[in-house]
N, C-alpha and C positions, 0 to 999 in steps of 0.2 A: 406394295412391297417389291423390292428389286429381286431379280432372279437369284442373285447370290444369297440374299437374305432368305429366300424360299428354301434353298438347299441347306443353309445353316440351321434354319428352323427344323427341317426334316431330320437332320443329324441329331440335334439336341433333344427333340421329342422322342426319337427312336431310342436313344441311350437311356433316357429316364424310364420309358415304358418297358424296356427290356431288362434293366438292371436294378431299378429302385423298387423296393417293397415297402408297404406301409409298416410303420413301427421301427424303421431303421434310421440311423444317423449317416448322413452322406456328406462328402466333400464337394463343393461347388466351385468351379474354376472362374477364370477372369478372361474377358475378351468377347468379341462379337459373335462367336459360335457358342461359347459357354453361356452367353446371355439367354439363348433359347432353351437350354436345359433348365436354367433358373426359372424362366417363365413357365415351363411345363410343370416343374415342382410346385410353383405357386398355384397353378390350376388344380393340382391334385390335393394340395393342402386346403384350398378353398372348398373342394368337394367333400372334405371331412377326413382325409387321411392324416395320420400322425407321422410326420416326417420332420426330422431335425437336421439342420445343415451347419457345417463348418465352412465359413467363407474363406477364400484365399486372398482377398483384398478388401480394402475399405469400400471400394466401388461395388463389389459383389455383396458385401454386408448391407450396404444402403439399399440395393435393389431387393434383397431378401426382406428387409424391414418393410419396404413399400408394398411387397406382395404378401406380407404377414406370414412369412416362413420363419418358424422358430429357429433361433441360432444357438449354437453351443461353442464354447471356447475350444481352441485346439488343445487336445489332451484331456478334455473333460469327459469325453466318451469315445469308445471305439468307433472307428469309421468303417462302415460296411463296404461302401463303394465311393469312389471319387470320379467325377466326370469333368473333363476339361478339353479345350482345344489345343492345337499345336501350330507352330509356324512351318515346321517341316516334319514329315514322318518318313524315315529312311526305310529301305527294303527290309532291314533287320529289326525295325520298330524302335530304333533309337530316335530321339526327338530333339528338335530345337524349339525352345519355348522362350517366352520373355518379351514378345512383341508388345504386350500390355504392361510390362514392367513388374510383374508379380511373381517371377519364377522362384524366388526364395520360399515364399509361403506355398506356392503351388507344389514345389518339390517336397516340402515337409508333409503336406496332405497326401500326396501320391505315395510317399514312403510309408505313411501310417495306415493307409487304406488297405483293406483286404483285397480289393479289386480296383484297378485303375483303368478307366475307360477313356479313350481318346476319340474325339469327334472332329471330323474334318470334311472339307470338300476336295475334289480330285486334284486340284492344282497344288495341294500341300504334300502330295506323295512324290518322293524323290528316290533315286537310287542311293545317293549318299548325301549326308548333311553338308552344308557349307555355302549354298547360294544365298541363304538368309544369314546376315551377320550374327555371330554369337553374342548375346547379351551377357555382360559381366557386371555384377553388382559389387561396388567398391566403397569402403569407408572413405568419406571425403578427404580426411587428413592424409591418407596414403595415396591419393590419386597420382601425383607426379611420379612416385616410385613405381606404382603398378603399371602405369602407361609405358614407362621406359622398359620395364621388365618384359611386358607382353610384346612390345614392338621389337626389342633387341633379341630376345631369346626364343620367342615363339613366332616371330615374323608376320604379325598381323598389321593390317591397316586399321587404325582406331578412330572412332568418332564419339565424342561425348554426346549422349542422348539429350536433346533439347537445345544444343548449340548455345546461343547467347542467353537463353533462358533455361538453364540446366534443369533436367528432369530430376525429381527427388522421389525415391521409392517410398512405400508405406513404412519402411524401416528407417527412413531418414538418410538413405545412402544415394550415391551417384550411380549412373549406369553408363557403361562403355559398350558400344556396338563394335565388335571386333571381327573383321573380315579375314578369314584364314584361307579362303578357297575351299576346295573339297576336302572334307575331313576323313581321313582313313581310320582313325581310332578315336571316336568320341569319348570313350571312357578315359583313355590316357590323356587326352587334351583337357578334359574336365579336371582330372587330378592335377595336372601340371599347373593349370590356372589357379586352383584352390591352394596350391602350395605357395603361391606368392602372397606375402604378408599384406593384408589389406583387402584381399578378395573375400567376399562374403559368400557368393554363390555364382553359378553360371547357368545359362539356359540349356546346357547339354544334359539330356536325361538318358540314362542307360536303357537299353532295350529290355532288360530284365524287369524294369518297373511296369511296363505296359502289358496289361492282361487282355485288352481288346481294342480294336480300331474299327470304328464305324464311319463309313464314307457315304455321303449323300451326293448323288450325281443326278443329272437330268433324267436318267432312265431308272432311277430308284435308289433305295438305301440298301447297302450291303455291309456285311461284317467280314473283314479280311480274315484269311486263314493265318494262324500263327506260323511264322517262318521257322524252319528247322535250323538251329544254329550249330556250328561245328563245336 
């Protein structure tokens, strides 16, 4: 196992062991770090614990079935805790997500969960969001209009996810990766993007969603202290 995988495993296992209790319904994220949270839940289910999961993607659902983790449809049960990775975590705990293309369902689960726990490795921690392009999910019919609006009015450099073989989300939509540079107001930018007709969701998550951030580094796993916001 690569060193990076060791750290992702440590973060995922720590989040599950600290925040998941037997008898609860949990949200499970998508991506290479969330993978290890799913694996840990699978181990605990195999040991006899009753845990039900709401998956944030078809890939996560498939892994849960492989590990015999019982699944619940979104909205069927209250979600006690959701665990997911992030592409960037800013100093105020706002997030960039969507590297795995699942941010619409990930945000739905994060919003519904009583507690949203983010698991990352140190390179994901940034002062401000923006080095990682912002993923934007778009209804395919509206793509030309949305691209023009984002480029003209919001000043982004845009790339269609997948290039010649366009990426399609689990919702049947397209993804645009939009480079804005450093983002001063993630909430405002998220709102401006979603105001464009055809935009379904963005990968910008408000800091108010995040209840805990667990970071796994070579010297150990730590939980960040919640920043004091003005």
